[in-house]
TORKOL-4160 file (C-alpha; in steps of 0.2 Angstrom, whole numbers, padded with zeros to 4 digits, m for minus):
151
<pt num="1" X="m0357" Y="0162" Z="1108"/>
<pt num="2" X="m0357" Y="0143" Z="1106"/>
<pt num="3" X="m0339" Y="0136" Z="1104"/>
<pt num="4" X="m0344" Y="0125" Z="1089"/>
<pt num="5" X="m0349" Y="0140" Z="1078"/>
<pt num="6" X="m0332" Y="0148" Z="1080"/>
<pt num="7" X="m0322" Y="0146" Z="1064"/>
<pt num="8" X="m0304" Y="0147" Z="1062"/>
<pt num="9" X="m0305" Y="0160" Z="1048"/>
<pt num="10" X="m0309" Y="0178" Z="1053"/>
<pt num="11" X="m0320" Y="0189" Z="1044"/>
<pt num="12" X="m0312" Y="0198" Z="1029"/>
<pt num="13" X="m0316" Y="0213" Z="1018"/>
<pt num="14" X="m0326" Y="0207" Z="1003"/>
<pt num="15" X="m0335" Y="0193" Z="1013"/>
<pt num="16" X="m0354" Y="0192" Z="1009"/>
<pt num="17" X="m0369" Y="0186" Z="1018"/>
<pt num="18" X="m0385" Y="0183" Z="1008"/>
<pt num="19" X="m0403" Y="0182" Z="1014"/>
<pt num="20" X="m0419" Y="0180" Z="1004"/>
<pt num="21" X="m0435" Y="0187" Z="1011"/>
<pt num="22" X="m0452" Y="0188" Z="1004"/>
<pt num="23" X="m0461" Y="0204" Z="1000"/>
<pt num="24" X="m0478" Y="0203" Z="1009"/>
<pt num="25" X="m0494" Y="0210" Z="1001"/>
<pt num="26" X="m0495" Y="0223" Z="1016"/>
<pt num="27" X="m0477" Y="0229" Z="1011"/>
<pt num="28" X="m0484" Y="0237" Z="0996"/>
<pt num="29" X="m0493" Y="0254" Z="0992"/>
<pt num="30" X="m0508" Y="0256" Z="0980"/>
<pt num="31" X="m0496" Y="0254" Z="0965"/>
<pt num="32" X="m0489" Y="0238" Z="0972"/>
<pt num="33" X="m0473" Y="0246" Z="0975"/>
<pt num="34" X="m0463" Y="0241" Z="0991"/>
<pt num="35" X="m0465" Y="0255" Z="1004"/>
<pt num="36" X="m0448" Y="0264" Z="1008"/>
<pt num="37" X="m0448" Y="0259" Z="1026"/>
<pt num="38" X="m0449" Y="0241" Z="1021"/>
<pt num="39" X="m0432" Y="0242" Z="1013"/>
<pt num="40" X="m0424" Y="0246" Z="1030"/>
<pt num="41" X="m0434" Y="0233" Z="1039"/>
<pt num="42" X="m0428" Y="0220" Z="1026"/>
<pt num="43" X="m0410" Y="0226" Z="1029"/>
<pt num="44" X="m0413" Y="0224" Z="1048"/>
<pt num="45" X="m0420" Y="0207" Z="1046"/>
<pt num="46" X="m0405" Y="0201" Z="1035"/>
<pt num="47" X="m0393" Y="0209" Z="1047"/>
<pt num="48" X="m0401" Y="0200" Z="1062"/>
<pt num="49" X="m0401" Y="0184" Z="1053"/>
<pt num="50" X="m0382" Y="0186" Z="1050"/>
<pt num="51" X="m0379" Y="0190" Z="1068"/>
<pt num="52" X="m0390" Y="0177" Z="1076"/>
<pt num="53" X="m0384" Y="0164" Z="1063"/>
<pt num="54" X="m0366" Y="0167" Z="1069"/>
<pt num="55" X="m0371" Y="0161" Z="1086"/>
<pt num="56" X="m0370" Y="0178" Z="1095"/>
<pt num="57" X="m0380" Y="0179" Z="1111"/>
<pt num="58" X="m0391" Y="0194" Z="1110"/>
<pt num="59" X="m0392" Y="0204" Z="1121"/>
<pt num="60" X="m0376" Y="0202" Z="1131"/>
<pt num="61" X="m0364" Y="0214" Z="1140"/>
<pt num="62" X="m0357" Y="0219" Z="1123"/>
<pt num="63" X="m0363" Y="0219" Z="1106"/>
<pt num="64" X="m0366" Y="0228" Z="1090"/>
<pt num="65" X="m0376" Y="0244" Z="1088"/>
<pt num="66" X="m0382" Y="0251" Z="1072"/>
<pt num="67" X="m0372" Y="0268" Z="1070"/>
<pt num="68" X="m0377" Y="0272" Z="1052"/>
<pt num="69" X="m0390" Y="0265" Z="1039"/>
<pt num="70" X="m0393" Y="0272" Z="1022"/>
<pt num="71" X="m0402" Y="0267" Z="1006"/>
<pt num="72" X="m0403" Y="0273" Z="0988"/>
<pt num="73" X="m0419" Y="0267" Z="0980"/>
<pt num="74" X="m0414" Y="0262" Z="0962"/>
<pt num="75" X="m0431" Y="0255" Z="0956"/>
<pt num="76" X="m0446" Y="0249" Z="0964"/>
<pt num="77" X="m0450" Y="0231" Z="0970"/>
<pt num="78" X="m0467" Y="0226" Z="0965"/>
<pt num="79" X="m0478" Y="0213" Z="0974"/>
<pt num="80" X="m0476" Y="0198" Z="0973"/>
<pt num="81" X="m0457" Y="0195" Z="0974"/>
<pt num="82" X="m0443" Y="0188" Z="0985"/>
<pt num="83" X="m0429" Y="0200" Z="0989"/>
<pt num="84" X="m0411" Y="0195" Z="0991"/>
<pt num="85" X="m0402" Y="0205" Z="1003"/>
<pt num="86" X="m0383" Y="0204" Z="1002"/>
<pt num="87" X="m0371" Y="0212" Z="1015"/>
<pt num="88" X="m0353" Y="0214" Z="1008"/>
<pt num="89" X="m0340" Y="0218" Z="1021"/>
<pt num="90" X="m0331" Y="0234" Z="1016"/>
<pt num="91" X="m0321" Y="0239" Z="1031"/>
<pt num="92" X="m0317" Y="0231" Z="1048"/>
<pt num="93" X="m0310" Y="0243" Z="1060"/>
<pt num="94" X="m0305" Y="0242" Z="1078"/>
<pt num="95" X="m0323" Y="0243" Z="1085"/>
<pt num="96" X="m0333" Y="0245" Z="1069"/>
<pt num="97" X="m0339" Y="0234" Z="1054"/>
<pt num="98" X="m0345" Y="0243" Z="1038"/>
<pt num="99" X="m0355" Y="0234" Z="1025"/>
<pt num="100" X="m0363" Y="0238" Z="1008"/>
<pt num="101" X="m0380" Y="0231" Z="1004"/>
<pt num="102" X="m0387" Y="0226" Z="0988"/>
<pt num="103" X="m0406" Y="0222" Z="0987"/>
<pt num="104" X="m0411" Y="0213" Z="0972"/>
<pt num="105" X="m0425" Y="0203" Z="0966"/>
<pt num="106" X="m0423" Y="0184" Z="0966"/>
<pt num="107" X="m0423" Y="0177" Z="0949"/>
<pt num="108" X="m0419" Y="0194" Z="0941"/>
<pt num="109" X="m0401" Y="0197" Z="0936"/>
<pt num="110" X="m0404" Y="0214" Z="0928"/>
<pt num="111" X="m0396" Y="0223" Z="0943"/>
<pt num="112" X="m0399" Y="0231" Z="0960"/>
<pt num="113" X="m0416" Y="0238" Z="0965"/>
<pt num="114" X="m0408" Y="0247" Z="0980"/>
<pt num="115" X="m0391" Y="0249" Z="0987"/>
<pt num="116" X="m0387" Y="0253" Z="1005"/>
<pt num="117" X="m0373" Y="0255" Z="1018"/>
<pt num="118" X="m0372" Y="0251" Z="1036"/>
<pt num="119" X="m0360" Y="0254" Z="1050"/>
<pt num="120" X="m0361" Y="0243" Z="1066"/>
<pt num="121" X="m0351" Y="0248" Z="1081"/>
<pt num="122" X="m0346" Y="0235" Z="1095"/>
<pt num="123" X="m0352" Y="0243" Z="1111"/>
<pt num="124" X="m0348" Y="0239" Z="1129"/>
<pt num="125" X="m0366" Y="0242" Z="1135"/>
<pt num="126" X="m0362" Y="0245" Z="1154"/>
<pt num="127" X="m0348" Y="0258" Z="1150"/>
<pt num="128" X="m0358" Y="0265" Z="1135"/>
<pt num="129" X="m0343" Y="0266" Z="1124"/>
<pt num="130" X="m0335" Y="0257" Z="1109"/>
<pt num="131" X="m0324" Y="0242" Z="1113"/>
<pt num="132" X="m0312" Y="0232" Z="1102"/>
<pt num="133" X="m0321" Y="0219" Z="1091"/>
<pt num="134" X="m0317" Y="0202" Z="1098"/>
<pt num="135" X="m0308" Y="0189" Z="1087"/>
<pt num="136" X="m0321" Y="0176" Z="1092"/>
<pt num="137" X="m0335" Y="0188" Z="1084"/>
<pt num="138" X="m0325" Y="0190" Z="1068"/>
<pt num="139" X="m0323" Y="0171" Z="1067"/>
<pt num="140" X="m0341" Y="0168" Z="1070"/>
<pt num="141" X="m0347" Y="0180" Z="1057"/>
<pt num="142" X="m0334" Y="0172" Z="1044"/>
<pt num="143" X="m0343" Y="0156" Z="1047"/>
<pt num="144" X="m0359" Y="0162" Z="1041"/>
<pt num="145" X="m0352" Y="0173" Z="1026"/>
<pt num="146" X="m0346" Y="0168" Z="1009"/>
<pt num="147" X="m0327" Y="0171" Z="1008"/>
<pt num="148" X="m0322" Y="0186" Z="0997"/>
<pt num="149" X="m0321" Y="0181" Z="0979"/>
<pt num="150" X="m0333" Y="0166" Z="0981"/>
<pt num="151" X="m0350" Y="0175" Z="0980"/>
């Protein structure tokens, strides 16, 4: 992790990270609805942009693994559109980070199209067991998130 990306403020519950991604034509079924698997791919892309954006070196001797991912499909996205994926930190544990996700359509303020949840666990890959979340990781993630209450 690069030194210049480490912020002094640590990640906090309520912090958010936003990513806008385009729905591609090939993401749709014959009704122009986004395929259910694409929701998970978009959540994954947004998660990776948050992690790589924080300056994390991936892969490394330690890092996050995805321990849980879920999605509730509220209403369909239809092609064409841009999808805003928001990760909101809901819990920071000794070795885990939990987020709620909202998938919304850019330019549409009528509410969520999908809601999800993820749990990431900090893992020591060599020992194959969880390890405490490093303070430097929490500071780096805070640098790419909007502080709680501001967005």
